[in-house]
N, C-alpha and C positions, 0 to 999 in steps of 0.2 A: 205435602213433601217436594212438589217443583219449585216452592217459592224458598225453601230451604237450600235446596242443590245450588237455585241461582246465586243465593248470597253467599253460599262456601266459595263456589268457582269465582264469584268476583273476589272474594277476600282472597283468594290463592293467586288470582291476577295482580291485586294488589303489592302482595308482599313479592311477587315476581318483579313488578315494577321497582318497587322499593330498593331491592336486590340488584336490578339494573342500574339504577343510579349509584350506588356505592361502589360497586366492583363487577367485573365480570364474571361471567356465570362460570364456575367450575363443570366437572362431569359430575361431582357428588351434589351440588346445587341443583342440575338439571334434572339427574334422577329424583330426588326429592319431590321436586315441583311436578314431574310426569305421575309419581306415585299418587300426590295430592289431586291431582285433576282426575284419577283414574275411579279415586276412591271418592269422589263427589259427581261423576259422571251421569245424566241425566240416564236413567235404565231405558226409557224409550228413544233415546239417541247416544248409542254407545259410540265410544271412540274409534275411527277408520283404522283397523290393526294395521295396514300399510302404511299409512300416514305415521303411526308410530314406530314403524320398524324404519323408515325415513329418519327419523328424529334421533334416533339411538344411533344409527349410521351414520350421521352429519356430526355427532359428539363424540364417537369415537376416532372419527377421522380427525378431527381439531386436536382432538386429544394426542393421538399418534402423532400429528404433525408438530404439536409443541414438544412432545418429548424427543423426536428426532431435532428438532432446531437445538433444544438444550443439550442433546450429543453432540451435535457440530459445534457448539460455543466453547464446551470443556475441551473437546479435541483441538482448536485452533487455538485456543490459551496454551494449551500445553506445546502444542509446536510452535507456539512464539516464542515461547521459554527455551526451548530446545536450543531454536535459533539463535535467539543471544547468548547464550552460553556457549555455542560453538564459535559465535564471531568475537566473542572474547578472547579467544585462543589467535585473532589477529593482531591485537594489540602489540604496537614494537617493531610489526614488519611494514615494508612499503607497498602499495597498492598504487594501481593506475587507474584514474577515476575520470570520465568527459568534461572537459571546460574549454572555455574558450577565454579565460584569461590564466594567468599564472604570476606567483609572488615570488621577486627576484631576492633572494637574500642570501649571504654568505658567499657571494659570487656567484651565484649560480641557481640556475634553474633548469629542471629536468622535466623532459615531457615525451609524448608519442603521438604518431599519427598515423590515422587507419585508413592503409593504403588500399586499393582496390585490383581487382586483377588488370593487369594491363594499362596502369594508371599513367605511367611516363615517368617523367622528371619529378619530384619532389620537390617544395619550395615552403618551408615555414616562416611566415612573417611576424615580427614582433612588433606591437606599437604602443605609442603613448595613449595616456586617457585622451586625447583628442584625435585618436585615429591616425597620427601619423606614424609611417612604417619607420622605424628606428633601426633594424637589422632582418637581413634576410638569409635565411639558412637552408644551402643545398642539400639534400638527401641523395642525391643522385637517382638511380633507380632503383632501390630495394623492392623484395618482392612482396608480393598480398600481404595483407595483416599488419598489426603494430608494429610502425618503425620508432624506434626511441631516438631522442636529440637531448644533447645539453646543449644550452647557452649561458656563456662564460659573464654575461651583463655586460659586454660591449657593444657600442654601435655599430654601424657599417664603417665609420671612419675610425674603428680602434680605440675609441674613446670610453671610458669607464661612466657607467650609466648609473643612478642612485638606487638604493631598494626600493620596492613598492610593487604595486600589482599595475601587469604590462597586460596589452590583450594580444591573444594569438588566433593567427589564421592560417591555413595549409592548402595547399593545391597541389594534384596530380594531375600533370598536362593541364588542361586547362577546366579540370573538373575540381570543385572546392569539395574539400574534405574535412572529417571531425578531426577535433586537436583533442587532447588527455595531456593532464599534469600527475604527476608522480610525486607522492609524500609518505609520511609516516602516519600509520593508526596510533592515535593518541588515545581513544577509547571508544565504547559502543554505547547504542541505548536504541530505545523501542519507540516509534511513532506510534499514533491511535491506527491509521488507517494503511498506511505504507511500509509498515514492517520496521525491520532491523536497520540501522543506520550508522555509520561510522562518522567519526570525528577525525579529520586526516588533515595533519599538520601543513600549513600555508595552503592550505584550500577551505577548509570548513566543513561541515557535514553533506556525506554522501550516501544514498541509500545502496545496502547491499547489492541489491539488483543492478548496480549500475558499475560495479568494478568489473574493468576490463582482464587487469593480470594484478596477481599477485606475488611478490617476491621476497 
């Protein structure tokens, strides 16, 4: 009897190894193997009941974790779908997004500066691709928050500059501050990890979370 039991247990172990190579054990697979092990156990050396309970608890915990992860994945997909549906309502509207460059066309460029409390005089400097400052715009001493500005496309000497991309930089007093550009939303999309993004005319793609203002 002893030899037969050893042979049966060995067969069960071989089956477990084969299953392990082919796929991850499910809860049903685990219970089936545990049942076979109990049927073929050596009567003189029965299974430790505490060990069996521990194994059952572990497989139950894994199963519960997998079910929870599946629920979270479903919820995430639903939220992403809802978010992109809501973002589609922004198509055609103007948004303000952070950028250190802007596109001059149709004779103008609209942007904004993030002014801190007590920032002092705010200056916006517009430069070419080589970093040469072509125009300096004074916004005075606006209150804290987004201070909008419009550049008419002319240099400090009044000359008209060609359409294209120009660098933006700003300072409030002696402190460098963030610059923004304004543009119309032409479309929306979804990235794999960053969520919903907007196609902003004259800027490109911007994450929905980057939008500082909607007009």
